[in-house]
C-alpha positions in Angstrom: -35.5 -29.1 -32.9 -34.0 -31.2 -29.9 -32.9 -29.5 -26.8 -29.2 -29.7 -27.7 -29.8 -27.7 -31.0 -31.8 -25.2 -29.1 -29.1 -24.5 -26.6 -26.3 -24.3 -29.4 -26.8 -20.8 -30.3 -26.7 -19.5 -26.7 -23.5 -21.3 -26.1 -22.1 -19.8 -29.1 -23.1 -16.3 -28.0 -21.4 -17.0 -24.5 -18.2 -18.2 -26.1 -18.2 -15.5 -28.6 -18.5 -12.8 -25.9 -15.8 -14.2 -23.8 -13.4 -14.5 -26.9 -14.4 -10.7 -27.9 -13.8 -9.7 -24.3 -10.3 -11.4 -24.4 -9.5 -9.8 -27.7 -10.6 -6.4 -26.3 -8.5 -6.7 -23.1 -5.4 -7.6 -25.1 -5.6 -5.0 -27.6 -6.7 -2.3 -25.1 -3.7 -3.2 -22.7 -1.1 -3.2 -25.6 -2.2 0.2 -26.9 -2.3 1.5 -23.2 1.3 0.2 -22.6 2.6 1.9 -25.7 1.1 5.3 -24.7 2.7 5.2 -21.3 6.0 4.1 -22.9 5.8 7.1 -25.4 5.5 9.7 -22.4 8.5 7.9 -20.8 10.5 8.2 -24.2 9.2 12.0 -24.4 11.1 12.7 -21.2 14.4 11.9 -22.9 14.8 8.1 -21.9 14.4 5.8 -24.8 12.8 2.7 -24.3 14.4 -0.2 -26.4 12.6 -3.0 -28.0 13.5 -5.6 -25.2 12.4 -3.3 -22.5 9.2 -2.4 -24.3 8.2 -6.1 -25.0 8.9 -7.0 -21.4 6.8 -4.1 -20.1 4.0 -4.8 -22.2 4.0 -8.6 -21.3 4.0 -7.5 -17.7 0.9 -5.3 -18.1 -0.8 -8.1 -19.9 -0.4 -10.2 -16.9 -0.9 -7.8 -14.0 -3.3 -5.0 -15.7 -5.5 -7.8 -17.3 -8.1 -8.1 -14.4 -8.7 -4.3 -14.2 -9.0 -4.0 -17.9 -11.0 -7.1 -18.3 -13.6 -5.7 -15.7 -13.7 -2.4 -17.7 -14.4 -4.5 -20.9 -17.6 -6.1 -19.2 -19.0 -2.6 -20.6 -19.3 -4.4 -23.9 -22.2 -6.8 -22.4 -25.0 -4.0 -22.6 -23.3 -2.5 -25.6 -23.4 -5.8 -27.6 -27.2 -6.5 -26.3 -28.3 -3.1 -27.6 -26.5 -3.6 -31.0 -28.1 -7.1 -31.2 -31.7 -5.4 -30.7 -31.0 -2.5 -33.0 -29.4 -4.5 -35.9 -32.5 -6.8 -36.4 -33.5 -6.5 -40.0 -30.3 -4.7 -40.9 -28.2 -6.3 -43.9 -26.1 -8.9 -42.2 -23.0 -7.3 -43.7 -23.5 -4.1 -41.6 -23.5 -6.1 -38.3 -19.8 -5.8 -37.8 -20.0 -2.0 -38.2 -22.8 -1.8 -35.6 -20.8 -3.9 -33.1 -17.5 -2.2 -33.6 -19.2 1.3 -33.0 -21.0 0.2 -29.8 -17.9 -1.7 -28.5 -15.8 1.5 -29.1 -18.3 3.8 -27.5 -18.9 1.5 -24.5 -15.2 1.4 -23.6 -14.7 5.1 -24.0 -17.7 5.8 -21.9 -16.4 3.4 -19.2 -13.2 5.3 -19.0 -15.1 8.5 -18.4 -17.5 7.1 -15.9 -14.7 5.6 -13.8 -12.8 8.9 -14.0 -15.9 10.6 -12.6 -15.9 8.4 -9.4 -12.2 7.6 -9.1 -10.3 9.4 -6.2 -7.6 10.4 -8.7 -8.3 12.7 -11.7 -7.7 9.9 -14.3 -7.8 6.3 -13.3 -6.0 5.0 -16.5 -2.9 7.2 -17.1 -3.0 6.3 -20.8 -6.4 8.0 -21.1 -5.6 11.3 -19.9 -5.8 12.9 -23.4 -9.1 12.4 -25.2 -7.5 11.4 -28.4 -5.3 8.7 -26.4 -8.7 7.6 -24.8 -10.2 6.9 -28.1 -6.9 5.0 -29.2 -7.3 2.7 -26.2 -11.0 2.4 -26.6 -10.6 1.2 -30.2 -9.9 -2.1 -28.6 -13.7 -2.0 -28.1 -14.2 -1.8 -31.9 -12.0 -4.8 -32.4 -13.9 -6.8 -29.9 -17.1 -5.8 -31.4 -16.1 -7.0 -34.8 -14.9 -10.2 -33.2 -18.1 -10.9 -31.5 -20.1 -10.1 -34.7 -18.1 -12.6 -36.8 -18.3 -15.3 -34.1 -22.0 -15.0 -33.4 -23.5 -14.8 -36.9 -22.6 -16.8 -39.9 -22.7 -14.8 -43.2 -21.7 -15.3 -46.6 -19.3 -13.0 -48.5 -21.9 -11.9 -50.7 -23.7 -10.4 -47.6 -21.0 -8.0 -47.2 -21.4 -4.7 -48.9 -18.8 -2.4 -50.1 -19.4 0.2 -47.5 -19.0 -2.4 -44.9 -15.7 -3.5 -46.2 -14.5 0.0 -46.2 -15.7 0.6 -42.5 -14.3 -2.6 -41.2 -10.9 -2.0 -43.0 -10.9 1.4 -41.5 -11.6 -0.1 -38.0 -8.7 -2.5 -38.3 -6.6 0.3 -39.7 -7.4 2.6 -36.7 -6.3 -0.4 -34.3 -3.1 -0.7 -36.2 -2.5 3.0 -36.1 -3.2 3.1 -32.5 -0.4 0.8 -31.6 1.9 2.6 -34.0 0.8 6.1 -32.8 1.0 5.2 -29.2 4.5 4.0 -29.6 5.6 7.4 -31.1 7.3 10.0 -29.0 5.6 13.4 -28.5 7.6 16.9 -29.7 14.9 -3.1 -1.8 14.4 -5.4 0.5 14.2 -4.3 4.2 14.3 -6.2 7.5 11.1 -5.3 9.6 10.8 -5.9 13.3 7.4 -5.0 14.7 6.7 -3.9 18.2 3.8 -3.1 20.3 4.0 -0.3 22.8 5.7 -2.4 25.6 8.5 -0.4 26.9 6.8 2.7 25.6 4.5 5.1 27.7 1.8 6.4 25.2 -0.4 9.3 26.4 -3.1 11.1 24.7 -2.7 14.8 25.6 -5.5 16.4 23.7 -8.5 15.2 21.5 -11.2 17.0 19.5 -8.8 18.4 16.9 -10.7 18.2 13.4 -8.3 16.6 11.0 -4.9 17.9 12.5 -2.2 18.2 9.8 1.0 19.5 11.4 2.8 20.2 14.6 5.7 22.6 15.5 7.2 23.4 18.8 8.1 27.0 20.0 11.2 27.7 21.9 9.2 27.9 25.2 7.7 24.3 24.7 4.4 25.4 23.5 3.0 23.8 20.3 1.4 25.1 17.2 -1.0 22.7 15.5 -2.6 23.2 12.3 -6.0 21.9 11.3 -6.9 21.0 7.6 -10.0 23.2 7.8 -8.1 26.4 8.4 -7.5 26.7 12.1 -4.3 27.2 14.0 -4.2 26.0 17.5 -2.0 26.7 20.5 -1.3 23.9 22.8 0.6 24.4 26.4 3.8 22.2 26.8 1.6 19.6 28.6 -0.7 19.3 25.4 -3.7 21.4 26.8 -5.0 23.1 23.8 -6.6 26.4 23.8 -10.3 26.7 23.3 -10.0 29.6 20.7 -8.1 29.2 17.6 -5.2 31.5 16.9 -6.4 34.3 14.6 -4.7 34.8 11.3 -4.7 38.3 9.8 -6.5 38.3 6.5 -4.1 37.2 3.4 -5.3 39.2 0.3 -3.9 36.8 -2.3 -6.4 34.1 -1.7 -9.2 33.4 0.7 -7.9 31.8 3.9 -11.4 30.7 4.9 -11.8 28.6 1.8 -8.1 27.2 1.8 -6.7 24.1 3.6 -4.2 24.8 6.1 -1.2 22.3 5.9 2.2 22.9 7.6 3.4 25.1 10.2 7.2 26.0 10.8 8.9 28.3 13.3 11.5 30.8 12.3 15.3 29.6 13.5 15.3 33.3 15.0 11.9 33.1 16.4 13.2 34.6 19.7 14.1 37.7 17.8 11.5 38.2 15.1 8.6 35.9 16.3 8.0 34.9 12.7 6.2 31.6 11.8 5.4 30.0 8.3 2.2 28.4 7.2 1.4 26.5 4.1 -2.0 26.6 2.4 -3.5 24.6 -0.4 -6.1 26.9 -2.3 -7.8 27.3 -5.6 -6.0 29.0 -8.5 -7.0 29.3 -12.2 -9.3 26.5 -12.4 -7.0 24.1 -10.3 -5.3 24.2 -6.9 -1.9 25.2 -5.8 0.1 25.7 -2.7 1.1 29.1 -1.1 3.7 29.8 1.8 2.7 32.6 4.2 4.7 34.3 6.6 3.5 36.2 9.8 4.3 37.3 13.3 3.0 35.4 16.1 1.9 37.8 19.0 -0.6 37.6 21.9 -3.3 38.8 19.4 -2.6 36.0 17.0 -0.7 35.8 13.6 -0.1 39.4 12.5 1.1 40.9 9.2 0.5 37.5 7.5 1.3 38.0 3.9 2.1 35.3 0.9 5.7 35.1 0.2 5.5 32.3 -2.5 2.8 30.7 -4.5 3.6 27.7 -6.7 3.1 27.9 -10.5 1.0 24.8 -11.8 2.3 25.8 -15.3 -1.2 25.5 -17.1 -4.7 26.4 -16.7 -6.6 23.9 -14.4 -3.6 22.1 -13.2 -2.8 21.8 -9.6 0.1 21.3 -7.1 0.0 19.5 -3.9 2.5 19.1 -1.1 3.4 21.9 1.4 6.0 20.8 3.9 8.4 23.2 5.1 12.1 22.9 6.5 14.9 25.2 7.4 18.4 24.4 6.2 21.5 25.1 8.2 22.0 28.3 6.4 18.5 29.4 7.5 17.0 29.3 4.0 14.0 27.3 3.8 12.8 24.3 1.5 9.1 24.2 0.5 7.9 20.7 -1.0 5.4 20.5 -4.0 3.7 17.5 -5.5 2.8 16.8 -8.9 -1.1 17.3 -8.6 -1.8 13.7 -9.9 -3.2 14.7 -13.4 -0.2 14.9 -15.8 2.6 13.4 -13.9 5.3 14.2 -16.5 5.1 17.6 -15.5 7.4 16.8 -12.6 10.3 16.7 -15.2 9.4 20.1 -16.8 11.4 22.9 -15.0 9.0 25.5 -16.2 6.6 24.7 -13.3 6.4 23.9 -9.7 4.7 20.4 -10.0 6.5 17.5 -8.4 9.5 19.9 -7.2 10.9 21.5 -4.1 11.9 25.1 -3.9 14.5 26.8 -1.9 13.8 30.4 -0.7 15.1 33.1 1.6 12.9 33.7 4.7 11.4 36.8 2.8 10.3 34.6 -0.2 13.3 35.8 -2.4 15.3 33.3 -4.3 19.0 32.6 -3.0 21.7 33.5 -5.6 23.2 30.0 -5.3 20.1 28.1 -6.2 20.9 25.2 -8.7 18.5 26.3 -11.4 18.8 30.1 -11.1 20.9 30.4 -14.3 18.2 28.7 -16.3 15.9 31.3 -18.0 13.0 28.8 -18.4 13.0 27.4 -14.8 10.2 28.3 -12.4 11.2 30.3 -9.4 13.3 29.0 -6.8 13.6 25.4 -7.9 15.9 23.2 -5.7 15.0 19.6 -6.6 12.7 17.9 -9.4 11.2 14.5 -10.1 8.9 14.2 -7.1 5.4 12.6 -6.8 3.6 13.7 -3.7 6.2 14.6 -0.8 4.6 14.3 2.6 7.4 14.7 5.1 10.6 16.7 5.3 13.2 16.9 7.9 16.7 18.2 8.5 19.1 16.1 10.6 20.2 18.5 13.3 23.8 16.9 13.6 24.7 16.6 9.9 22.4 19.3 8.5 21.3 16.7 5.9 17.8 17.1 4.3 15.6 14.0 3.9 12.1 13.7 2.6 9.5 11.1 2.2 6.8 10.8 -0.7 3.9 8.7 -1.7 4.4 6.2 -4.6 1.4 5.1 -6.3 0.7 1.3 -5.6 4.0 0.7 -3.9 7.3 2.7 -4.4 6.8 5.1 -1.2 10.2 6.6 -0.8 12.7 8.2 1.5 15.2 10.3 -0.2 18.3 12.4 0.5 17.6 15.8 -0.9 20.5 17.3 -2.7 20.4 20.6 -4.7 19.7 20.2 -8.5 18.9 16.5 -8.3 16.3 14.6 -10.3 14.4 12.1 -8.3 12.9 10.4 -11.2 9.0 10.5 -11.1 7.6 9.3 -13.4 10.7 8.0 -15.3 11.8 5.7 -12.6 9.7 4.3 -9.6 9.4 0.9 -7.7 5.6 1.1 -7.8 2.8 0.5 -10.4 -0.2 2.5 -11.0 -3.4 2.3 -9.0 -4.9 0.5 -12.0 -2.1 -2.2 -11.8 -0.8 -1.0 -15.0 3.0 -0.2 -15.4 4.0 3.4 -14.9 7.6 3.0 -16.4 9.7 0.1 -17.1 12.6 1.6 -15.0 13.2 1.4 -11.3 16.6 3.1 -11.4 18.6 4.8 -14.3 21.9 6.5 -14.3 21.6 10.4 -13.6 18.6 10.0 -11.4 18.8 9.8 -7.7 17.5 6.4 -6.4 15.7 6.3 -3.0 17.6 5.5 0.0 14.6 3.4 1.2 11.4 2.3 -0.4 8.1 0.5 0.6 6.5 -1.8 -1.7 3.5 -2.5 -0.8 2.9 1.2 0.2 2.6 2.4 3.9 1.4 5.9 2.8 4.0 8.0 4.8 2.9 11.3 6.1 5.0 13.3 8.5 8.8 12.8 9.3 11.3 13.6 11.9 15.0 12.8 12.7 15.3 11.5 16.2 17.6 13.5 18.7 17.1 13.5 22.3 17.7 12.0 25.6 14.4 9.9 26.0 15.5 7.2 23.4 19.3 7.3 23.2 19.7 4.2 21.1 17.5 5.9 18.3 19.8 9.0 17.9 19.9 9.9 14.2 17.2 7.3 13.2 14.5 8.5 10.9 10.8 8.4 12.2 8.0 8.4 9.6 4.3 8.3 10.5 2.1 6.5 8.1 -1.7 6.8 7.1 -2.0 3.3 5.6 0.1 1.5 8.1 -1.3 3.4 11.2 2.1 3.2 12.8 5.5 4.8 13.1 8.2 3.4 11.3 11.8 3.9 12.8 14.4 3.5 10.0 17.8 2.7 11.6 20.5 4.8 10.1 24.3 4.8 10.0 26.5 7.5 8.5 23.4 9.1 7.0 22.2 6.0 5.2 19.6 3.4 6.1 21.2 0.2 7.4 18.2 -1.8 6.0 16.5 -2.4 9.4 13.3 -0.9 10.3 11.0 -1.2 13.3 7.2 -0.7 13.2 6.1 1.0 16.4 2.3 -0.1 16.5 -0.1 1.8 18.9 -3.6 0.8 19.8 -5.1 4.0 18.5 -7.3 2.9 15.5 -6.5 5.7 13.4 -4.2 6.9 10.6 -1.2 9.1 11.8 -0.7 12.4 10.0 2.6 13.9 11.5 5.3 13.0 13.9 7.7 15.4 15.7 10.5 15.1 18.3 9.8 17.3 21.5 12.4 19.4 23.3 12.8 16.7 25.9 13.3 13.8 23.4 9.6 12.6 23.7 7.8 11.8 20.3 4.5 13.5 19.5 2.1 12.5 16.9 -1.2 13.6 15.4 -4.0 11.3 14.3 -5.7 11.9 11.0 -9.5 11.8 12.0 -12.5 14.0 12.5 -11.9 14.0 16.2 -8.0 14.0 16.0 -5.8 13.6 18.9 -2.3 14.7 20.0 -0.3 11.8 21.5 3.0 11.6 23.4 5.4 8.8 23.3 8.0 8.3 25.9 10.1 5.7 27.6 8.4 3.7 30.2 11.6 3.4 32.1 12.2 7.0 32.6 
């Protein structure tokens, strides 16, 4: 046997594996796309054939590298099948490779989920049945590999083999059909350094500070994610001891994450402040709103006035920003918890919603969903992903919020009562896996963002500028960013963005968690790090 003939079988194996990898990738992406589109249809927005095809083709082009990498799990699976199937009737080889391919892809999904920062990396595999449907692509790839690497005669194929192979092909066809069935802006950017701005670090050593609020006398309250509430003087000096918070019986404050802090509009009369916590509940996490009186002894009489309802066992609610409206009711923002994003469109739970409450936690009689018997308590808006900042324009009373998209599609929204902000039916972003979330960026009846970032900047805190320090910025929106490590100034006119944004870049080397405007018009922000800082920005000319 010459050298060329000895190499031929190996070249055929390599080519066969590459072809089977391509087949697995194509089949898996097509099935995954139909599952995602099925979920969109289930939310009441039918996907026509043209949109379905264009969305699937887009996934084939963009999602292919990720699914191709996942499909490399076939390599050890086929190697094992090759070893195990030696001496087995050649007609049974397709069965062995199909089963190993199917198992390998499904196992790869679960391993990735165990290490991914989100509950499920591929949204189309959230339910185990859907995961098996997508993983069936591995079975098709296994059959392809078997047929391409081993020549066999028709007489080698036994009747059981024909039955199993036919069943595998049928499963693939059913997978695509089942997946398709319905279950019962361009902005102009100007970057600037801190020339013309005076940047001062007022305090450091704050472990992962999350939020900042000013008291009427100029002092500041600062929350730390680990659970501490800090008091800082008007010059930024932070008291050594944390502000004690009276025990809250509804959950373990020591084991909870402290998020936002807000000061009552009538603080001079009632000394009330509000804190939001993220804490464990029924196998998942939720957010609660706590009210207490700030005295010289600490936060006294702290009590939970609202706890978000995830809607099902083990589900989670994220978010937790607080803002007071002109009528002195408050709005509390809540995220979708990442796991089942379609819950943001279900009014029976609080995931992906905002709520409007009276300051004692009761529901205002004029709330938009108050007449709906199946609506969760206090709903104000729906269809949010992960709200990070919320602010009220002191001149107009308009309520604005920002929220994270996935890979792109970060948003600024004008919050109006009873409106649907689209998630996950509409978004300008795609999934972390590069798969399409939805074919729709905008739809009638759904509020479009006033402003969006693609690629993502990971917005965090938010403020509306009002003050004498930077008079030209009056009414503009300030958004702190985690990924961008900057503050974005969005120019506003008559309550709408002009399309101009300025990136305020500071040489701090850290993510920025929150931004606020101080009583004198200075800008204050918190860095998101283990040794967090309180920083003030003022005009160098004043």
